[in-house]
All heavy atoms as an XYZ file, in Angstrom:
694
protein
N      -1.528      9.537      8.347
C      -2.262      8.456      7.743
C      -1.399      7.201      7.791
O      -0.215      7.229      7.478
C      -2.614      8.805      6.293
C      -3.281      7.653      5.564
S      -3.667      7.990      3.837
C      -5.018      9.110      4.060
N      -2.026      6.102      8.171
C      -1.325      4.829      8.267
C      -1.823      3.918      7.138
O      -3.008      3.594      7.076
C      -1.578      4.200      9.636
C      -0.726      3.000      9.924
C      -0.903      2.550     11.361
C      -0.109      1.285     11.618
N      -0.336      0.759     12.951
N      -0.888      3.522      6.242
C      -1.246      2.776      5.035
C      -0.503      1.445      5.008
O       0.685      1.380      5.323
C      -0.894      3.598      3.767
C      -1.175      2.801      2.505
C      -1.647      4.916      3.762
N      -1.224      0.404      4.603
C      -0.625     -0.917      4.414
C      -0.690     -1.248      2.932
O      -1.750     -1.159      2.310
C      -1.391     -1.974      5.218
C      -0.865     -3.396      5.089
C       0.545     -3.513      5.684
C      -1.810     -4.378      5.769
N       0.456     -1.621      2.375
C       0.518     -2.016      0.971
C       0.867     -3.495      0.904
O       1.800     -3.944      1.565
C       1.574     -1.210      0.209
C       1.620     -1.565     -1.256
S       2.663     -0.480     -2.256
C       4.285     -0.848     -1.644
N       0.117     -4.234      0.113
C       0.413     -5.647     -0.086
C       1.019     -5.827     -1.465
O       0.583     -5.239     -2.445
C      -0.839     -6.544      0.100
C      -1.925     -6.209     -0.886
C      -0.478     -8.022      0.020
N       2.074     -6.627     -1.491
C       2.805     -6.875     -2.731
C       3.316     -8.302     -2.697
O       3.042     -9.040     -1.758
C       3.953     -5.888     -2.854
S       5.091     -5.971     -1.459
N       4.063     -8.656     -3.689
C       4.600    -10.016     -3.706
C       5.864    -10.126     -2.863
O       6.450    -11.183     -2.779
C       4.856    -10.476     -5.145
O       5.818     -9.643     -5.750
N       6.271     -9.042     -2.228
C       7.424     -9.071     -1.336
C       8.738     -8.762     -2.007
O       9.795     -8.990     -1.425
N       8.698     -8.205     -3.197
C       9.925     -7.927     -3.941
C      10.593     -6.618     -3.588
O      10.093     -5.813     -2.810
N      11.723     -6.413     -4.177
C      12.534     -5.227     -3.952
C      11.836     -3.949     -4.398
O      11.958     -2.910     -3.758
C      13.860     -5.387     -4.701
C      14.803     -4.254     -4.552
S      15.404     -4.172     -2.863
C      16.780     -3.089     -3.090
N      11.067     -4.013     -5.466
C      10.423     -2.801     -5.981
C       9.481     -2.180     -4.963
O       9.363     -0.959     -4.878
C       9.675     -3.098     -7.284
O       8.600     -3.981     -7.049
N       8.827     -2.988     -4.161
C       7.893     -2.455     -3.165
C       8.606     -1.633     -2.109
O       8.108     -0.585     -1.687
C       7.120     -3.596     -2.496
O       6.396     -4.302     -3.469
N       9.763     -2.075     -1.685
C      10.543     -1.309     -0.704
C      10.955      0.035     -1.292
O      10.937      1.060     -0.593
C      11.775     -2.105     -0.271
N      11.290      0.049     -2.557
C      11.680      1.296     -3.222
C      10.473      2.226     -3.343
O      10.577      3.430     -3.102
C      12.299      1.000     -4.604
C      13.605      0.223     -4.435
C      12.537      2.283     -5.382
C      14.160     -0.359     -5.721
N       9.318      1.681     -3.704
C       8.104      2.488     -3.824
C       7.728      3.088     -2.467
O       7.405      4.272     -2.369
C       6.938      1.657     -4.412
C       5.619      2.415     -4.316
C       7.231      1.277     -5.859
N       7.782      2.287     -1.411
C       7.462      2.770     -0.064
C       8.397      3.912      0.325
O       7.962      4.951      0.836
C       7.520      1.620      0.960
C       7.566      2.142      2.389
C       6.325      0.697      0.782
N       9.674      3.740      0.064
C      10.638      4.794      0.394
C      10.335      6.074     -0.374
O      10.363      7.174      0.195
C      12.064      4.309      0.080
C      13.137      5.306      0.437
C      14.520      4.763      0.134
C      15.575      5.810      0.435
N      16.920      5.353      0.117
N      10.029      5.944     -1.652
C       9.711      7.114     -2.475
C       8.443      7.814     -1.991
O       8.382      9.042     -1.945
C       9.544      6.717     -3.938
O      10.761      6.281     -4.474
N       7.433      7.042     -1.623
C       6.193      7.632     -1.107
C       6.429      8.386      0.195
O       5.894      9.480      0.393
C       5.131      6.554     -0.911
C       4.474      6.017     -2.167
C       3.595      4.816     -1.845
C       3.654      7.096     -2.850
N       7.233      7.811      1.071
C       7.554      8.489      2.338
C       8.278      9.812      2.079
O       7.975     10.828      2.690
C       8.416      7.593      3.228
C       7.661      6.477      3.889
C       8.589      5.645      4.769
C       7.854      4.504      5.433
N       8.747      3.700      6.276
N       9.239      9.800      1.174
C       9.998     11.012      0.853
C       9.089     12.086      0.263
O       9.177     13.260      0.627
C      11.144     10.691     -0.106
C      12.255      9.909      0.535
C      13.307      9.447     -0.468
O      13.093      9.435     -1.677
N      14.465      9.052      0.043
N       8.201     11.688     -0.647
C       7.300     12.657     -1.259
C       6.308     13.205     -0.242
O       5.993     14.406     -0.251
C       6.567     12.040     -2.451
C       5.726     13.016     -3.234
C       6.505     14.170     -3.842
O       7.680     13.981     -4.223
O       5.946     15.280     -3.931
N       5.825     12.362      0.639
C       4.900     12.821      1.685
C       5.577     13.855      2.577
O       4.976     14.876      2.928
C       4.415     11.634      2.509
N       6.830     13.604      2.942
C       7.581     14.569      3.754
C       7.717     15.905      3.027
O       7.537     16.958      3.628
C       8.968     14.020      4.099
C       8.951     12.947      5.157
C      10.343     12.388      5.443
O      11.354     13.046      5.107
O      10.409     11.277      6.000
N       8.028     15.867      1.739
C       8.157     17.098      0.947
C       6.866     17.902      0.968
O       6.891     19.123      0.943
C       8.514     16.777     -0.508
C       9.924     16.342     -0.738
C      10.118     16.073     -2.227
C      11.402     15.347     -2.523
N      11.508     14.990     -3.959
N       5.738     17.196      0.972
C       4.440     17.862      0.940
C       3.883     18.147      2.342
O       2.756     18.613      2.478
C       3.447     17.026      0.139
C       3.817     16.947     -1.325
C       2.711     16.344     -2.171
O       1.544     16.354     -1.816
N       3.093     15.802     -3.321
N       4.666     17.843      3.365
C       4.235     18.105      4.734
C       3.155     17.159      5.235
O       2.409     17.490      6.155
N       3.082     15.982      4.649
C       2.074     14.997      5.050
C       2.686     13.999      6.025
O       3.846     13.620      5.896
C       1.563     14.228      3.827
C       0.843     15.074      2.817
S       0.404     14.135      1.319
C      -0.727     12.940      1.999
N       1.878     13.575      6.967
C       2.288     12.546      7.916
C       1.840     11.200      7.345
O       0.656     10.878      7.385
C       1.665     12.800      9.285
C       2.130     11.791     10.314
O       3.097     11.063     10.105
N       1.431     11.737     11.424
N       2.770     10.431      6.789
C       2.460      9.156      6.160
C       3.293      8.057      6.793
O       4.519      8.110      6.799
C       2.751      9.206      4.655
C       2.529      7.908      3.886
C       1.057      7.519      3.893
C       3.037      8.043      2.457
N       2.595      7.070      7.324
C       3.229      5.866      7.848
C       2.786      4.740      6.922
O       1.608      4.386      6.901
C       2.761      5.620      9.282
C       3.353      4.366      9.899
O       4.253      3.750      9.287
O       2.916      4.004     11.007
N       3.691      4.228      6.105
C       3.334      3.197      5.130
C       4.235      1.985      5.302
O       5.436      2.116      5.517
C       3.382      3.740      3.681
C       2.919      2.679      2.681
C       4.729      4.310      3.336
C       2.656      3.192      1.285
N       3.614      0.826      5.217
C       4.338     -0.431      5.378
C       3.929     -1.361      4.247
O       2.756     -1.424      3.882
C       3.969     -1.063      6.720
C       4.627     -2.395      6.979
C       4.248     -2.931      8.345
C       4.939     -4.258      8.612
N       4.597     -4.772      9.945
N       4.886     -2.088      3.696
C       4.603     -3.087      2.664
C       4.780     -4.478      3.265
O       5.742     -4.730      3.991
C       5.539     -2.911      1.474
N       3.827     -5.343      2.972
C       3.906     -6.729      3.424
C       3.638     -7.645      2.241
O       3.028     -7.244      1.249
C       2.887     -7.037      4.553
C       3.202     -6.241      5.803
C       1.453     -6.820      4.113
N       4.080     -8.866      2.377
C       3.811     -9.873      1.364
C       2.396    -10.405      1.493
O       1.703    -10.164      2.492
N       1.972    -11.162      0.518
C       0.598    -11.654      0.471
C       0.232    -12.517      1.677
O      -0.895    -12.468      2.145
C       0.351    -12.454     -0.813
O       1.287    -13.538     -0.881
C       0.506    -11.575     -2.042
N       1.176    -13.259      2.195
C       0.901    -14.140      3.324
C       0.689    -13.426      4.646
O       0.111    -14.000      5.575
N       1.122    -12.179      4.748
C       1.002    -11.427      6.000
C      -0.128    -10.408      6.005
O      -0.442     -9.835      7.045
C       2.316    -10.691      6.285
C       3.474    -11.639      6.500
O       3.254    -12.713      7.089
O       4.595    -11.311      6.065
N      -0.742    -10.183      4.866
C      -1.718     -9.098      4.753
C      -2.907     -9.251      5.697
O      -3.259     -8.319      6.414
C      -2.213     -8.968      3.312
C      -3.209     -7.858      3.136
C      -2.779     -6.550      3.016
C      -4.575     -8.113      3.089
C      -3.690     -5.510      2.854
C      -5.489     -7.094      2.930
C      -5.044     -5.787      2.812
N      -3.561    -10.398      5.680
C      -4.795    -10.576      6.455
C      -4.601    -10.317      7.942
O      -5.464     -9.714      8.582
C      -5.366    -11.979      6.240
O      -5.799    -12.123      4.910
N      -3.487    -10.739      8.478
C      -3.217    -10.500      9.900
C      -2.826     -9.047     10.154
O      -3.263     -8.433     11.116
C      -2.106    -11.429     10.385
C      -1.827    -11.286     11.874
C      -0.754    -12.240     12.355
O      -0.644    -13.357     11.831
O      -0.022    -11.847     13.281
N      -2.024     -8.479      9.295
C      -1.499     -7.128      9.499
C      -2.562     -6.044      9.319
O      -2.564     -5.043     10.028
C      -0.333     -6.881      8.540
C       0.374     -5.568      8.713
C       1.173     -5.453     10.007
O       1.636     -6.482     10.531
O       1.343     -4.321     10.490
N      -3.488     -6.228      8.388
C      -4.451     -5.170      8.060
C      -5.340     -4.804      9.254
O      -5.858     -3.700      9.326
C      -5.280     -5.530      6.806
C      -6.343     -6.592      7.116
C      -5.907     -4.286      6.194
N      -5.482     -5.686     10.209
C      -6.301     -5.407     11.391
C      -5.597     -4.581     12.454
O      -6.158     -4.320     13.510
N      -4.391     -4.120     12.174
C      -3.593     -3.391     13.166
C      -3.690     -1.880     12.980
O      -2.687     -1.193     12.839
C      -2.133     -3.847     13.109
C      -1.965     -5.307     13.481
C      -0.509     -5.722     13.436
C      -0.367     -7.192     13.816
N       1.021     -7.640     13.694
N      -4.897     -1.361     12.980
C      -5.140      0.080     13.011
C      -4.641      0.843     11.781
O      -4.055      1.914     11.899
C      -4.520      0.665     14.294
C      -5.074      2.047     14.627
O      -6.251      2.307     14.322
O      -4.314      2.872     15.161
N      -4.872      0.305     10.603
C      -4.521      1.006      9.364
C      -5.705      1.839      8.886
O      -6.859      1.478      9.105
C      -4.087      0.018      8.270
C      -2.707     -0.526      8.512
C      -2.525     -1.708      9.221
C      -1.585      0.162      8.083
C      -1.254     -2.193      9.481
C      -0.310     -0.330      8.335
C      -0.155     -1.493      9.039
O       1.098     -1.973      9.299
N      -5.397      2.949      8.232
C      -6.434      3.812      7.676
C      -6.812      3.408      6.257
O      -7.920      3.687      5.802
C      -5.951      5.275      7.637
C      -5.614      5.801      9.013
O      -6.480      5.710      9.903
O      -4.482      6.296      9.189
N      -5.881      2.765      5.575
C      -6.075      2.490      4.159
C      -5.185      1.326      3.745
O      -4.083      1.166      4.278
C      -5.690      3.734      3.351
C      -6.393      3.880      2.044
C      -7.720      4.276      1.987
C      -5.731      3.619      0.853
C      -8.373      4.409      0.767
C      -6.378      3.755     -0.362
C      -7.693      4.150     -0.395
O      -8.326      4.274     -1.598
N      -5.648      0.529      2.791
C      -4.850     -0.573      2.244
C      -4.728     -0.404      0.741
O      -5.680      0.000      0.067
C      -5.493     -1.911      2.568
N      -3.534     -0.702      0.227
C      -3.255     -0.616     -1.205
C      -2.746     -1.964     -1.702
O      -1.954     -2.620     -1.017
C      -2.200      0.456     -1.481
C      -2.577      1.881     -1.129
C      -1.368      2.798     -1.284
C      -3.720      2.357     -2.007
N      -3.166     -2.332     -2.892
C      -2.754     -3.601     -3.498
C      -1.883     -3.284     -4.708
O      -2.314     -2.589     -5.637
C      -3.985     -4.437     -3.914
C      -3.549     -5.734     -4.575
C      -4.880     -4.717     -2.709
N      -0.654     -3.791     -4.701
C       0.288     -3.557     -5.798
C      -0.147     -4.328     -7.046
O      -0.768     -5.390     -6.953
C       1.688     -3.983     -5.379
N       0.186     -3.791     -8.209
C      -0.252     -4.417     -9.473
C       0.182     -5.876     -9.649
O      -0.554     -6.654    -10.255
C       0.388     -3.541    -10.551
C       0.639     -2.239     -9.903
C       0.911     -2.540     -8.457
N       1.333     -6.238     -9.102
C       1.811     -7.606     -9.330
C       0.985     -8.675     -8.602
O       1.145     -9.856     -8.866
C       3.305     -7.743     -9.007
C       3.670     -7.556     -7.558
C       4.087     -6.149     -7.223
O       3.500     -5.193     -7.687
N       5.105     -6.002     -6.391
N       0.081     -8.261     -7.701
C      -0.798     -9.223     -7.024
C      -2.273     -8.891     -7.270
O      -3.139     -9.257     -6.490
C      -0.482     -9.316     -5.510
C       0.879     -9.951     -5.281
C      -0.580     -7.964     -4.834
N      -2.544     -8.222     -8.384
C      -3.916     -7.810     -8.685
C      -4.866     -9.000     -8.832
O      -6.061     -8.863     -8.598
C      -3.965     -6.931     -9.927
C      -3.629     -7.632    -11.218
C      -3.679     -6.677    -12.386
C      -3.281     -7.389    -13.664
N      -3.265     -6.468    -14.786
N      -4.353    -10.155     -9.185
C      -5.191    -11.347     -9.328
C      -5.826    -11.769     -8.009
O      -6.791    -12.524     -7.994
C      -4.383    -12.508     -9.926
C      -3.223    -12.933     -9.085
N      -2.047    -12.208     -9.037
C      -3.076    -13.977     -8.248
C      -1.207    -12.816     -8.199
N      -1.811    -13.885     -7.711
N      -5.320    -11.249     -6.876
C      -5.869    -11.569     -5.559
C      -6.569    -10.371     -4.921
O      -6.873    -10.379     -3.737
C      -4.747    -12.065     -4.641
C      -4.191    -13.385     -5.163
C      -3.358    -14.147     -4.183
N      -3.951    -14.243     -2.877
C      -3.230    -14.440     -1.756
N      -1.927    -14.575     -1.829
N      -3.819    -14.522     -0.580
N      -6.834     -9.342     -5.719
C      -7.427     -8.116     -5.191
C      -8.693     -8.367     -4.379
O      -8.863     -7.827     -3.289
C      -7.718     -7.121     -6.319
C      -8.434     -5.889     -5.839
C      -7.763     -4.936     -5.085
C      -9.781     -5.694     -6.100
C      -8.413     -3.807     -4.612
C     -10.434     -4.570     -5.637
C      -9.753     -3.625     -4.894
N      -9.615     -9.163     -4.889
C     -10.875     -9.392     -4.183
C     -10.659     -9.996     -2.801
O     -11.361     -9.638     -1.842
C     -11.821    -10.257     -5.011
C     -12.347     -9.527     -6.236
O     -12.397     -8.292     -6.264
N     -12.720    -10.269     -7.259
N      -9.689    -10.889     -2.661
C      -9.373    -11.475     -1.352
C      -8.849    -10.416     -0.389
O      -9.256    -10.368      0.776
C      -8.326    -12.593     -1.487
C      -8.820    -13.773     -2.290
O     -10.044    -14.025     -2.314
O      -7.967    -14.448     -2.908
N      -7.942     -9.561     -0.882
C      -7.378     -8.507     -0.025
C      -8.445     -7.492      0.367
O      -8.520     -7.059      1.511
C      -6.209     -7.805     -0.719
C      -5.072     -8.725     -1.068
C      -4.530     -8.733     -2.337
C      -4.538     -9.590     -0.125
C      -3.484     -9.579     -2.666
C      -3.491    -10.449     -0.441
C      -2.967    -10.439     -1.712
N      -9.286     -7.133     -0.587
C     -10.347     -6.162     -0.325
C     -11.309     -6.700      0.736
O     -11.698     -5.990      1.663
C     -11.094     -5.836     -1.612
C     -12.132     -4.743     -1.465
C     -12.697     -4.361     -2.822
C     -13.759     -3.296     -2.721
N     -13.228     -1.962     -2.518
N     -11.666     -7.955      0.625
C     -12.573     -8.574      1.602
C     -11.948     -8.583      2.997
O     -12.606     -8.247      3.984
C     -12.913     -9.998      1.163
C     -13.900    -10.699      2.068
C     -14.236    -12.099      1.580
O     -14.433    -12.289      0.364
O     -14.312    -12.996      2.440
N     -10.682     -8.951      3.093
C      -9.996     -8.990      4.391
C      -9.914     -7.593      5.001
O     -10.152     -7.410      6.200
C      -8.596     -9.580      4.230
N      -9.588     -6.602      4.178
C      -9.464     -5.232      4.676
C     -10.817     -4.684      5.116
O     -10.949     -4.117      6.209
C      -8.851     -4.337      3.598
N     -11.818     -4.852      4.289
C     -13.126     -4.298      4.608
C     -13.770     -4.990      5.802
O     -14.579     -4.391      6.506
C     -14.024     -4.321      3.377
C     -13.541     -3.310      2.336
C     -14.391     -3.238      1.083
O     -15.258     -4.132      0.873
O     -14.187     -2.283      0.315
N     -13.372     -6.236      6.085
C     -13.919     -6.934      7.253
C     -13.465     -6.290      8.564
O     -14.093     -6.491      9.602
C     -13.534     -8.414      7.225
O     -12.169     -8.599      7.570
N     -12.381     -5.508      8.501
C     -11.902     -4.786      9.694
C     -12.059     -3.271      9.522
O     -11.437     -2.486     10.225
C     -10.439     -5.168     10.060
C     -10.361     -6.614     10.516
C      -9.489     -4.893      8.911
N     -12.883     -2.876      8.550
C     -13.201     -1.470      8.355
C     -12.142     -0.633      7.674
O     -12.091      0.587      7.839
N     -11.274     -1.271      6.876
C     -10.197     -0.558      6.186
C     -10.504     -0.514      4.689
O     -10.637     -1.565      4.057
C      -8.831     -1.244      6.423
C      -7.727     -0.556      5.638
C      -8.496     -1.283      7.903
N     -10.627      0.690      4.112
C     -10.834      0.778      2.659
C      -9.623      0.212      1.913
O      -8.483      0.348      2.373
C     -10.957      2.281      2.392
C     -11.123      2.934      3.706
C     -10.582      2.000      4.745
N      -9.867     -0.412      0.788
C      -8.792     -1.066      0.029
C      -8.948     -0.734     -1.446
O     -10.038     -0.846     -2.005
C      -8.880     -2.574      0.243
S      -7.608     -3.533     -0.573
N      -7.835     -0.337     -2.064
C      -7.832      0.009     -3.479
C      -6.633     -0.607     -4.179
O      -5.595     -0.841     -3.572
C      -7.779      1.531     -3.670
C      -9.011      2.257     -3.192
C     -10.256      1.959     -4.006
O     -10.125      1.633     -5.212
O     -11.349      2.026     -3.434
N      -6.799     -0.789     -5.468
C      -5.731     -1.288     -6.333
C      -4.859     -0.114     -6.781
O      -5.377      0.954     -7.100
C      -6.396     -1.942     -7.550
C      -5.485     -2.556     -8.527
S      -4.883     -4.093     -7.875
C      -3.449     -4.243     -8.883
N      -3.554     -0.297     -6.807
C      -2.648      0.715     -7.349
C      -2.586      0.497     -8.862
O      -2.225     -0.590     -9.310
C      -1.231      0.603     -6.763
C      -1.250      0.741     -5.249
C      -0.302      1.640     -7.403
C       0.083      0.417     -4.582
N      -2.935      1.507     -9.659
C      -2.828      1.315    -11.110
C      -1.364      1.117    -11.509
O      -0.468      1.712    -10.893
C      -3.372      2.617    -11.698
C      -3.685      3.519    -10.576
C      -3.400      2.821     -9.292
N      -1.105      0.288    -12.501
C       0.285      0.039    -12.906
C       1.095      1.312    -13.148
O       2.258      1.386    -12.772
C       0.151     -0.789    -14.174
C      -1.149     -1.504    -14.007
C      -2.049     -0.525    -13.285
N       0.492      2.328    -13.745
C       1.215      3.574    -14.005
C       1.512      4.338    -12.716
O       2.395      5.186    -12.701
C       0.443      4.464    -14.972
C       0.450      3.945    -16.380
C      -0.223      4.908    -17.319
C      -0.174      4.381    -18.745
N      -0.788      5.308    -19.688
N       0.778      4.043    -11.649
C       0.997      4.716    -10.369
C       1.990      3.997     -9.475
O       2.354      4.488     -8.420
N       2.431      2.829     -9.888
C       3.357      2.025     -9.098
C       4.770      2.265     -9.618
O       5.292      1.540    -10.446
C       2.991      0.546     -9.214
C       3.729     -0.348     -8.261
C       3.357     -0.417     -6.933
C       4.787     -1.137     -8.690
C       4.027     -1.254     -6.053
C       5.457     -1.970     -7.821
C       5.068     -2.027     -6.501
O       5.732     -2.854     -5.630
N       5.366      3.342     -9.126
C       6.661      3.745     -9.651
C       7.625      4.094     -8.534
O       7.254      4.772     -7.583
C       6.527      4.939    -10.613
O       7.831      5.381    -10.986
C       5.794      6.099     -9.993
N       8.840      3.650     -8.621
C       9.844      4.008     -7.626
C      10.583      5.297     -7.930
O      11.537      5.638     -7.257
C      10.801      2.811     -7.676
C      10.731      2.356     -9.084
C       9.291      2.591     -9.519
N      10.129      6.060     -8.917
C      10.889      7.246     -9.306
C      10.544      8.482     -8.498
O      11.083      9.548     -8.741
C      10.744      7.545    -10.821
C       9.292      7.821    -11.196
C      11.345      6.420    -11.642
C       9.109      8.319    -12.614
N       9.617      8.337     -7.548
C       9.330      9.467     -6.667
C       8.378     10.485     -7.247
O       8.480     11.658     -6.958
N       7.439     10.051     -8.055
C       6.453     10.972     -8.610
C       5.635     11.595     -7.479
O       5.403     10.959     -6.471
C       5.537     10.235     -9.577
N       5.224     12.845     -7.644
C       4.428     13.501     -6.600
C       3.135     12.748     -6.299
O       2.546     12.150     -7.190
C       4.121     14.878     -7.192
C       5.165     15.092     -8.229
C       5.502     13.717     -8.755
N       2.719     12.819     -5.036
C       1.463     12.206     -4.625
C       0.301     12.992     -5.195
O       0.345     14.222     -5.283
C       1.350     12.219     -3.101
C       2.393     11.409     -2.339
C       2.243     11.672     -0.847
C       2.233      9.932     -2.620
N      -0.716     12.292     -5.578
C      -1.930     12.949     -6.041
C      -2.788     13.269     -4.833
O      -3.001     12.419     -3.981
C      -2.696     12.031     -7.011
C      -1.941     11.625     -8.262
C      -2.768     10.629     -9.062
C      -1.628     12.846     -9.110
N      -3.274     14.486     -4.757
C      -4.137     14.854     -3.633
C      -5.497     15.262     -4.110
O      -5.725     15.518     -5.237
C      -3.521     15.997     -2.814
O      -3.248     17.088     -3.683
C      -2.253     15.540     -2.129
């Protein structure tokens, strides 16, 4: 699965991405996830992603991200604040 996450471009997003990759490997899942800042999302989401996620710190722009993603056929969801953690919590399946 190829996932694009949009965030404000901070350090926490890189940590979350790393934790998600590690947990996916533990569970035997093939996960390719990339985090981009708000300015790069619209262009990047059209590059063959299966899913888009919006980090809580940019939730005020969720509708814009959702519209951009859905215009290229990519489902887009908001990450709940409790689900945005760098501590490596198991993925929900």
